[in-house]
C-alpha positions as CSV (number, residue, x, y, z in Angstrom):
1,M,-112.7,-94.8,68.4
2,A,-113.7,-92.7,71.4
3,H,-116.1,-95.4,72.7
4,T,-113.3,-98.0,73.0
5,L,-111.8,-95.8,75.7
6,T,-113.0,-95.3,79.3
7,Y,-114.5,-92.1,80.3
8,P,-111.4,-90.9,82.2
9,Q,-109.3,-91.6,79.1
10,R,-111.7,-89.7,76.9
11,L,-111.7,-86.8,79.3
12,A,-107.9,-86.8,79.5
13,G,-107.7,-86.6,75.8
14,L,-109.9,-83.5,75.3
15,P,-108.2,-80.4,73.9
16,D,-106.5,-78.1,76.5
17,T,-108.9,-75.3,76.0
18,D,-111.9,-77.6,76.7
19,R,-110.2,-78.9,79.9
20,R,-109.5,-75.4,81.0
21,L,-113.1,-74.4,80.6
22,L,-114.3,-77.5,82.5
23,K,-111.9,-76.8,85.3
24,G,-112.9,-73.2,85.5
25,M,-116.6,-74.1,85.7
26,A,-115.9,-76.8,88.3
27,A,-113.9,-74.3,90.4
28,V,-116.8,-71.7,90.3
29,A,-119.4,-74.4,91.1
30,L,-117.4,-75.7,94.1
31,L,-116.9,-72.1,95.3
32,A,-120.7,-71.6,95.2
33,L,-121.1,-74.9,97.1
34,F,-118.7,-73.8,99.8
35,I,-120.4,-70.4,100.2
36,G,-123.9,-72.0,100.2
37,V,-123.0,-74.7,102.7
38,L,-121.4,-72.2,105.2
39,A,-124.4,-69.9,104.9
40,G,-126.7,-72.9,105.5
41,V,-124.8,-73.9,108.6
42,A,-125.1,-70.3,109.9
43,T,-128.9,-70.4,109.2
44,A,-129.3,-73.7,111.1
45,L,-127.3,-72.4,114.1
46,V,-129.4,-69.3,114.2
47,R,-132.7,-71.3,114.1
48,G,-131.3,-73.7,116.7
49,G,-130.6,-70.8,119.1
50,L,-126.9,-71.5,119.1
51,V,-125.9,-68.2,117.4
52,N,-127.6,-64.8,118.1
53,V,-127.7,-62.4,115.2
54,G,-130.2,-59.8,114.1
55,M,-133.3,-61.0,112.3
56,A,-132.2,-59.5,109.0
57,D,-128.8,-61.2,109.2
58,G,-130.5,-64.6,109.8
59,Y,-132.6,-64.1,106.6
60,R,-129.5,-62.9,104.8
61,F,-127.8,-66.2,105.6
62,L,-130.8,-68.1,104.4
63,T,-130.9,-66.1,101.1
64,V,-127.2,-66.7,100.4
65,H,-127.6,-70.4,101.2
66,G,-130.5,-70.8,98.8
67,V,-129.1,-68.7,96.0
68,A,-125.6,-70.2,96.0
69,I,-126.7,-73.9,96.3
70,F,-129.9,-74.1,94.4
71,F,-129.0,-71.9,91.5
72,Y,-125.3,-71.6,91.1
73,W,-123.9,-74.9,92.5
74,L,-126.5,-77.1,91.0
75,F,-126.6,-75.5,87.6
76,T,-123.0,-74.5,87.0
77,T,-122.0,-78.1,87.8
78,Q,-124.7,-79.6,85.6
79,T,-123.6,-77.5,82.6
80,A,-119.9,-78.3,83.2
81,L,-120.6,-82.0,83.3
82,L,-123.0,-81.8,80.3
83,L,-120.2,-80.1,78.3
84,G,-117.6,-82.6,79.4
85,L,-119.7,-85.7,78.6
86,A,-120.8,-84.2,75.3
87,A,-117.2,-83.6,74.3
88,C,-116.4,-87.2,75.2
89,E,-119.0,-88.7,73.0
90,H,-116.8,-88.5,69.9
91,G,-113.5,-87.4,71.5
92,K,-113.0,-84.4,69.2
93,G,-113.8,-81.7,71.8
94,L,-116.5,-79.0,72.0
95,A,-118.1,-77.2,69.1
96,W,-118.8,-73.5,69.4
97,R,-116.2,-73.0,72.1
98,P,-116.4,-69.2,72.1
99,L,-120.1,-69.4,72.9
100,A,-119.4,-71.8,75.7
101,W,-116.8,-69.5,77.2
102,T,-119.1,-66.5,76.8
103,A,-122.0,-68.3,78.5
104,F,-119.7,-69.3,81.4
105,G,-118.6,-65.7,81.7
106,L,-122.3,-64.6,82.0
107,M,-122.9,-67.2,84.7
108,L,-119.8,-66.1,86.7
109,L,-120.9,-62.5,86.5
110,G,-124.4,-63.6,87.5
111,L,-123.0,-65.3,90.6
112,F,-121.1,-62.1,91.6
113,L,-124.2,-60.0,91.2
114,S,-126.5,-62.4,93.0
115,M,-124.2,-62.6,95.9
116,A,-123.9,-58.8,96.0
117,G,-127.7,-58.5,95.9
118,S,-128.1,-61.2,98.6
119,V,-125.8,-59.5,101.2
120,S,-126.9,-55.9,100.6
121,G,-130.3,-54.3,101.0
122,T,-133.4,-56.3,101.9
123,P,-132.9,-60.0,102.3
124,L,-135.0,-61.4,99.5
125,L,-134.7,-65.2,100.1
126,Y,-133.9,-67.3,97.0
127,N,-137.2,-66.6,95.2
128,G,-136.6,-62.8,95.1
129,S,-140.1,-61.8,95.8
130,P,-140.7,-58.2,94.7
131,E,-143.4,-57.8,97.4
132,L,-140.6,-57.5,99.9
133,V,-139.1,-54.4,98.3
134,R,-142.2,-52.5,97.1
135,D,-141.0,-49.4,98.7
136,N,-137.4,-49.8,97.6
137,P,-137.3,-51.4,94.2
138,R,-133.6,-50.8,93.7
139,D,-132.9,-53.6,96.2
140,L,-134.2,-56.0,93.6
141,L,-131.9,-54.8,90.7
142,L,-128.6,-56.7,91.4
143,F,-130.4,-59.8,92.7
144,N,-132.6,-60.2,89.6
145,A,-129.7,-59.2,87.3
146,G,-127.7,-62.0,88.6
147,Y,-130.4,-64.6,88.1
148,S,-131.1,-63.2,84.6
149,L,-127.5,-63.6,83.6
150,L,-127.5,-67.1,84.9
151,G,-130.7,-67.8,82.8
152,L,-129.0,-66.3,79.7
153,G,-126.0,-68.5,80.3
154,L,-128.2,-71.6,80.7
155,M,-129.8,-70.8,77.3
156,L,-126.5,-70.3,75.5
157,L,-124.1,-72.8,77.0
158,P,-126.1,-76.0,76.2
159,A,-126.1,-75.0,72.5
160,S,-122.4,-75.8,72.4
161,A,-123.2,-79.3,73.8
162,I,-126.1,-79.8,71.4
163,V,-124.0,-78.9,68.3
164,T,-121.1,-81.1,69.7
165,L,-123.5,-84.0,69.9
166,L,-125.1,-83.5,66.4
167,H,-122.0,-82.5,64.4
168,P,-120.9,-86.1,63.6
169,R,-124.4,-86.7,62.2
170,W,-124.2,-83.6,60.1
171,Q,-120.8,-84.8,58.8
172,G,-122.3,-88.3,58.0
173,Q,-120.0,-89.9,60.6
174,Q,-122.9,-91.2,62.7
175,D,-126.3,-92.8,62.1
176,K,-127.8,-92.2,65.5
177,L,-127.0,-90.9,69.0
178,S,-125.9,-93.4,71.6
179,A,-128.1,-93.8,74.7
180,V,-125.9,-91.4,76.6
181,G,-125.7,-89.0,73.7
182,F,-129.5,-89.0,73.5
183,A,-129.8,-88.4,77.3
184,L,-127.3,-85.5,77.1
185,F,-129.3,-84.0,74.2
186,A,-132.5,-84.1,76.2
187,W,-130.7,-82.7,79.3
188,A,-129.3,-79.8,77.2
189,G,-132.8,-79.0,75.9
190,F,-134.2,-78.8,79.4
191,L,-131.4,-76.5,80.5
192,V,-132.3,-74.2,77.7
193,V,-136.0,-74.2,78.7
194,T,-135.0,-73.6,82.3
195,G,-132.8,-70.6,81.3
196,F,-135.7,-69.1,79.4
197,A,-138.0,-69.6,82.4
198,A,-135.5,-67.8,84.6
199,L,-135.5,-64.8,82.2
200,Y,-139.3,-64.9,82.0
201,T,-139.4,-64.8,85.8
202,F,-136.8,-62.2,86.7
203,V,-136.4,-59.8,83.9
204,P,-139.8,-58.1,84.7
205,G,-138.4,-57.3,88.2
206,I,-135.4,-55.6,86.6
207,L,-137.6,-53.5,84.4
208,W,-139.7,-52.5,87.4
209,A,-136.6,-51.7,89.5
210,L,-135.3,-49.5,86.6
211,G,-138.6,-47.7,86.5
212,V,-139.4,-48.7,82.9
213,G,-141.9,-51.5,83.7
214,P,-144.9,-52.3,85.9
215,F,-144.8,-54.0,89.2
216,P,-144.4,-57.8,88.5
217,L,-147.7,-59.0,89.9
218,S,-147.4,-62.4,88.3
219,H,-144.0,-63.1,89.9
220,G,-145.4,-65.8,92.2
221,T,-146.9,-67.8,89.3
222,R,-143.7,-67.4,87.2
223,W,-141.6,-68.5,90.2
224,H,-143.6,-71.7,90.5
225,I,-142.8,-72.5,86.9
226,V,-139.1,-71.8,87.1
227,F,-138.7,-73.4,90.5
228,H,-140.2,-76.7,89.5
229,N,-138.2,-76.8,86.3
230,M,-135.1,-76.2,88.5
231,H,-136.4,-78.7,91.1
232,Y,-137.0,-81.7,88.8
233,L,-134.3,-81.2,86.2
234,P,-131.4,-82.1,88.6
235,L,-133.2,-85.5,89.1
236,M,-132.9,-86.1,85.4
237,A,-129.3,-85.1,85.5
238,T,-128.8,-87.4,88.5
239,V,-130.0,-90.6,86.7
240,I,-128.0,-89.7,83.6
241,L,-124.9,-89.4,85.7
242,W,-125.6,-92.6,87.5
243,Y,-125.9,-94.3,84.1
244,V,-122.5,-92.9,83.1
245,L,-120.7,-93.4,86.4
246,V,-121.8,-97.0,86.7
247,Q,-120.2,-97.6,83.3
248,A,-117.0,-95.7,84.4
249,L,-116.7,-97.5,87.7
250,T,-117.7,-101.0,86.6
251,G,-117.8,-101.2,82.8
252,V,-121.5,-102.2,83.0
253,K,-124.0,-100.9,80.4
254,S,-127.8,-101.4,80.5
255,V,-128.7,-105.1,80.0
256,F,-132.0,-103.8,78.5
257,G,-130.2,-102.3,75.5
258,E,-129.7,-98.7,74.3
259,R,-133.2,-98.4,72.7
260,F,-135.0,-99.0,76.0
261,S,-132.6,-96.5,77.8
262,K,-133.5,-93.9,75.2
263,I,-137.2,-94.5,75.8
264,V,-136.8,-94.0,79.5
265,F,-134.8,-90.8,79.1
266,S,-137.4,-89.5,76.6
267,M,-140.0,-90.0,79.3
268,Y,-138.7,-87.0,81.1
269,L,-139.7,-84.9,78.0
270,V,-143.3,-86.1,78.7
271,F,-143.5,-86.1,82.4
272,V,-141.4,-83.2,83.7
273,P,-143.2,-80.2,82.1
274,P,-146.6,-80.8,83.8
275,T,-144.9,-80.9,87.2
276,S,-144.3,-77.1,86.8
277,L,-148.0,-76.6,87.3
278,Y,-148.8,-78.9,90.1
279,H,-148.7,-76.3,92.9
280,M,-151.4,-74.3,91.2
281,F,-153.7,-77.3,91.6
282,L,-153.2,-77.6,95.4
283,E,-154.7,-74.4,96.6
284,P,-157.1,-75.2,99.5
285,D,-160.1,-73.4,97.9
286,L,-160.0,-75.5,94.7
287,P,-162.3,-78.6,94.3
288,Q,-160.9,-81.9,95.6
289,V,-160.8,-83.4,92.1
290,V,-158.5,-80.6,91.0
291,Q,-156.2,-81.1,94.0
292,V,-156.0,-84.8,93.2
293,A,-155.0,-83.9,89.7
294,G,-152.3,-81.7,91.1
295,S,-150.9,-84.6,93.2
296,M,-150.9,-86.9,90.2
297,L,-148.9,-84.3,88.1
298,S,-146.2,-84.2,90.7
299,L,-146.0,-88.0,90.8
300,F,-145.3,-88.1,87.1
301,V,-141.6,-87.2,87.4
302,S,-141.0,-90.3,89.6
303,V,-142.0,-92.6,86.7
304,P,-138.8,-92.1,84.6
305,T,-136.6,-91.7,87.7
306,L,-137.7,-95.0,89.2
307,T,-137.6,-96.7,85.8
308,A,-134.0,-95.6,85.2
309,F,-133.1,-96.7,88.8
310,L,-134.4,-100.1,88.0
311,I,-132.4,-100.4,84.8
312,I,-129.2,-99.4,86.6
313,V,-129.7,-101.6,89.6
314,A,-130.8,-104.6,87.6
315,S,-127.8,-104.2,85.2
316,L,-125.4,-104.1,88.2
317,E,-127.0,-107.0,90.0
318,V,-127.0,-109.5,87.1
319,H,-123.3,-108.6,86.4
320,A,-122.3,-108.9,90.1
321,R,-124.1,-112.2,90.4
322,S,-122.2,-113.4,87.4
323,Q,-119.1,-112.5,89.3
324,G,-120.1,-114.7,92.2
325,G,-122.5,-112.5,94.2
326,R,-124.8,-114.5,96.4
327,G,-128.0,-113.8,98.5
328,L,-130.5,-111.0,98.0
329,F,-127.9,-108.3,98.9
330,G,-124.6,-110.2,98.9
331,W,-123.7,-109.0,95.4
332,I,-123.7,-105.4,96.6
333,G,-120.4,-106.0,98.4
334,L,-118.7,-106.7,95.1
335,L,-119.2,-103.1,93.9
336,P,-116.2,-100.8,93.8
337,W,-116.7,-99.2,97.2
338,R,-113.1,-98.2,97.4
339,H,-113.8,-95.4,95.0
340,P,-115.4,-92.3,96.6
341,A,-117.8,-92.0,93.7
342,M,-119.3,-95.4,94.4
343,S,-119.9,-94.4,98.0
344,A,-121.5,-91.1,96.9
345,I,-123.8,-93.0,94.6
346,G,-124.8,-95.4,97.3
347,A,-125.6,-92.6,99.7
348,A,-127.5,-90.8,96.9
349,V,-129.7,-93.8,96.2
350,L,-130.7,-94.1,99.9
351,S,-131.3,-90.4,100.1
352,M,-133.5,-90.5,97.0
353,A,-135.6,-93.3,98.6
354,F,-136.2,-91.1,101.7
355,G,-136.9,-88.1,99.5
356,L,-139.5,-89.9,97.4
357,V,-141.3,-91.2,100.5
358,F,-141.8,-87.7,102.0
359,A,-142.4,-86.0,98.7
360,F,-145.4,-88.3,98.3
361,V,-146.6,-87.1,101.7
362,L,-146.2,-83.5,100.8
363,I,-148.0,-83.5,97.5
364,Q,-151.3,-85.0,98.8
365,G,-154.1,-82.4,98.5
366,Q,-155.2,-82.6,102.1
367,L,-151.7,-82.4,103.6
368,A,-150.1,-79.9,101.2
369,P,-151.8,-76.8,102.5
370,L,-150.9,-77.7,106.1
371,L,-147.3,-78.8,105.5
372,S,-146.0,-76.5,102.7
373,D,-145.2,-73.6,105.0
374,T,-143.7,-75.7,107.7
375,F,-140.2,-77.1,108.2
376,F,-141.3,-80.3,106.7
377,V,-140.3,-78.8,103.3
378,P,-136.6,-78.2,104.0
379,G,-136.6,-81.4,106.1
380,Y,-137.5,-83.6,103.1
381,F,-136.1,-81.4,100.4
382,H,-132.5,-81.8,101.6
383,F,-132.7,-85.5,100.9
384,F,-133.0,-84.5,97.2
385,T,-130.8,-81.4,97.0
386,V,-127.9,-82.6,99.2
387,G,-128.2,-86.4,99.6
388,T,-129.2,-87.2,96.1
389,V,-128.3,-84.5,93.6
390,S,-125.3,-82.9,95.2
391,M,-123.8,-86.3,96.1
392,T,-124.2,-87.4,92.6
393,L,-122.7,-84.2,91.2
394,L,-119.7,-84.6,93.5
395,A,-119.4,-88.3,92.5
396,A,-119.1,-87.2,88.9
397,L,-116.6,-84.5,89.7
398,S,-114.5,-87.1,91.6
399,V,-114.1,-88.9,88.3
400,V,-113.9,-85.9,85.9
401,L,-111.5,-83.6,87.7
402,P,-108.6,-86.1,88.2
403,A,-109.0,-87.0,84.5
404,I,-108.9,-83.5,83.1
405,G,-106.3,-82.2,85.6
406,G,-104.1,-85.2,85.9
407,R,-103.9,-85.0,89.7
408,D,-105.2,-87.9,91.8
409,L,-108.0,-87.6,94.3
410,W,-106.8,-86.5,97.7
411,K,-106.9,-89.4,100.2
412,P,-109.6,-91.5,98.6
413,R,-109.6,-93.8,101.7
414,V,-110.8,-90.7,103.7
415,L,-113.1,-89.4,101.0
416,R,-115.0,-92.6,100.5
417,W,-116.4,-92.3,104.1
418,M,-117.6,-88.7,103.7
419,P,-120.8,-89.5,101.8
420,W,-121.9,-91.9,104.6
421,L,-121.1,-89.3,107.3
422,A,-123.0,-86.7,105.4
423,L,-125.9,-89.1,105.1
424,A,-125.8,-89.7,108.9
425,G,-126.0,-86.0,109.5
426,L,-128.8,-85.7,106.8
427,L,-130.8,-88.4,108.6
428,V,-130.7,-86.4,111.8
429,F,-131.5,-83.2,110.0
430,G,-134.3,-84.7,108.0
431,A,-135.9,-86.6,110.8
432,A,-135.9,-83.6,113.1
433,G,-137.0,-81.3,110.3
434,I,-139.9,-83.5,109.1
435,T,-141.1,-84.1,112.7
436,A,-140.9,-80.3,113.2
437,G,-143.1,-79.9,110.2
438,Y,-145.6,-82.3,111.5
439,M,-145.6,-80.4,114.7
440,G,-146.3,-77.1,112.9
441,V,-142.9,-75.4,113.1
442,P,-142.8,-72.7,110.4
443,R,-140.1,-72.9,107.7
444,R,-139.0,-69.3,107.2
445,V,-139.1,-67.9,110.8
446,M,-135.7,-67.4,112.5
447,D,-137.1,-67.0,116.0
448,I,-139.7,-69.8,116.6
449,S,-140.2,-69.1,120.3
450,Y,-143.2,-66.8,119.7
451,Q,-142.4,-65.0,123.0
452,Q,-142.1,-68.3,124.8
453,Q,-145.6,-69.4,123.7
454,A,-144.4,-72.1,121.3
455,P,-144.1,-75.7,122.5
456,A,-140.7,-76.6,124.1
457,L,-140.4,-79.4,121.6
458,W,-140.0,-77.0,118.8
459,H,-136.7,-75.7,120.2
460,S,-135.4,-79.2,120.8
461,L,-136.2,-80.2,117.2
462,M,-134.5,-77.1,115.8
463,L,-131.4,-77.9,117.9
464,A,-131.3,-81.4,116.4
465,V,-131.6,-79.8,112.9
466,A,-128.6,-77.6,113.7
467,V,-126.5,-80.5,115.0
468,G,-127.4,-82.8,112.1
469,G,-126.9,-80.0,109.6
470,S,-123.5,-79.2,111.0
471,V,-122.4,-82.9,110.7
472,M,-123.8,-83.0,107.1
473,A,-122.1,-79.8,106.1
474,T,-118.7,-80.8,107.6
475,A,-118.7,-84.1,105.7
476,L,-119.8,-82.4,102.5
477,L,-117.1,-79.7,102.7
478,V,-114.4,-82.3,103.3
479,F,-115.6,-84.4,100.4
480,A,-115.9,-81.4,98.1
481,G,-112.5,-80.0,99.3
482,G,-110.8,-83.4,98.6
483,I,-112.3,-83.4,95.1
484,A,-111.4,-79.7,94.5
485,A,-107.7,-80.6,95.3
486,S,-107.6,-82.3,91.9
487,L,-107.8,-78.8,90.4
488,L,-104.4,-77.9,91.8
489,P,-101.3,-78.3,89.5
490,R,-100.0,-81.8,89.3
491,K,-96.8,-82.3,91.4
492,Q,-96.3,-86.0,90.7
493,P,-97.2,-88.5,88.0
494,S,-100.8,-89.6,88.2
495,T,-101.2,-93.2,89.5
496,S,-103.8,-95.6,88.1
497,V,-107.2,-95.9,89.7
498,A,-107.6,-99.4,88.5
499,G,-107.5,-100.7,92.0
500,M,-110.6,-98.7,92.9
501,V,-112.8,-99.8,90.0
502,V,-113.9,-103.1,88.5
503,S,-114.3,-104.1,84.9
504,W,-117.4,-106.3,84.3
505,G,-118.4,-105.0,80.9
506,G,-116.8,-107.8,79.0
507,T,-118.3,-110.5,81.2
508,A,-121.1,-112.6,79.8
509,V,-124.2,-112.6,82.0
510,K,-125.3,-116.1,83.0
511,A,-128.6,-117.1,81.5
512,G,-131.4,-117.0,83.9
513,T,-129.7,-114.6,86.3
514,Q,-132.4,-112.8,88.3
515,A,-132.4,-109.3,89.7
516,W,-134.7,-108.7,92.7
517,V,-133.2,-105.7,94.6
518,G,-134.6,-103.0,92.3
519,P,-138.2,-104.2,92.5
520,V,-138.0,-104.9,96.2
521,S,-136.7,-101.4,96.8
522,I,-139.6,-99.9,94.9
523,L,-142.1,-101.9,97.0
524,V,-140.4,-100.7,100.2
525,I,-140.6,-97.1,99.0
526,V,-144.3,-97.4,98.2
527,A,-145.1,-99.0,101.5
528,A,-143.2,-96.3,103.4
529,M,-145.1,-93.6,101.4
530,Y,-148.4,-94.9,102.8
531,V,-147.1,-95.4,106.3
532,F,-145.8,-91.8,106.6
533,S,-148.9,-90.4,104.9
534,A,-151.0,-92.1,107.6
535,V,-148.7,-90.7,110.3
536,G,-149.0,-87.3,108.8
537,F,-152.8,-87.3,108.8
538,E,-152.8,-88.5,112.5
539,L,-150.3,-85.9,113.6
540,M,-151.8,-83.0,111.7
541,Q,-155.0,-83.5,113.7
542,S,-153.2,-82.2,116.7
543,L,-151.1,-79.3,115.4
544,P,-150.1,-76.9,118.2
545,L,-150.6,-73.9,115.8
546,S,-152.6,-74.0,112.6
547,A,-150.9,-73.5,109.2
548,S,-152.7,-72.7,106.0
549,G,-152.1,-71.7,102.5
550,G,-151.0,-73.6,99.4
551,G,-147.5,-72.6,100.2
552,G,-144.9,-71.7,97.7
553,H,-141.3,-72.7,97.6
């Protein structure tokens, strides 16, 4: 019965206690986003020379930015959406609700402790390196306690989603999971693994800070593992949400069938775990064959991501062409661009293309040691974190929150332009940041003047980063604020969003309809990878200052 309803209808029909949980989690996630974005703007302004603060304060801004965005915004939102979609699969609400609420409480307490640890004591950056507080281990206690509570929440909360998905099978009401149900099951499993990796990484620091354990010498290695789990898992979440949102906004399902979609989602189970190790293979003193193996490991995650992208784009294209779309790109104009979620998905797809291109440059064995400690990393990484993942999460919230709260989106005509404005700012930020990386600008240094010995171009590039970052942040905050308004109590009856979406699901696809945009897009991305790699090799020959080291995130 649940699958005859649209996703907004299923969400609206969830039990009150489930909707309260989802709204609470969304509110906390958006709070973390606002904190992280504001701290990020402050960091960019300091680096650009537009704001003068003490060195410690600059690093404190950077710490708050990384902790709030990368850990709490991304993962509180993911778990909220996972629970909501799992509950929608059969329309009967969540199983093991007390566990879900308990896990959310742990994550909320973790956010409070992490923020307290970030603004007090030694600025630890988001990786919480114990090397920075060897002489004052207590500065690590709150910081690592927050991360550990988050990790525990990430281990417990997905269990509610897993039981919710499997319960109908245990009751004999279902023979197999749907494609979305299977994807959600895999997503939940990865979240559990990520939570365990976080505990494995940060609990030793707590024990050391309390004086009951040795100094965590292996923190760097453990950080690589947890970081790359937390880096690539949101990409899996992104393509799952694209799959769901396309159905919600257009009614279109995969033209390749559910079995093929399940195969693609299961590829993440094969390709994501090895990527946690790739940095260990890129140290400059290792043999070249080992470095090549490391680069290949990192490329693996792009296989299921690009395959899922092709499925979604091809499915949309053949349905749009059946609706009268003409030309190579003419069908794109028929998509429901009036809905802010569609605009966010469009911006996310373009951002992913840029991110993949420059990720390929970074993972090459000869370039990685030179670029990993430069501003190239934040320059390219924001195409994923902000442009791809955060935009997709906001797109999902723009569909979910009005449904569970009953209050329409605030000014969708305004909100639908915000993803494009954010993308414009991101392009300036990314172009300046990546160029700065090629020029050798270090990534974690607040004052890059080096007593006026650094090239003048460095300051100009950091100024462009600050301007682009400010535009990106402003658009992101407006977009997120408009979505957050749906959490407020409803003051008027909810109006239909039918005018902002299309319904192509029941339309028969014409025989022989071809879809070319997906394959052409992949060819363009591959060509750009080689072009920018060549540019990188040429520019790195004339670095103003030499950089070395395998570089950790």
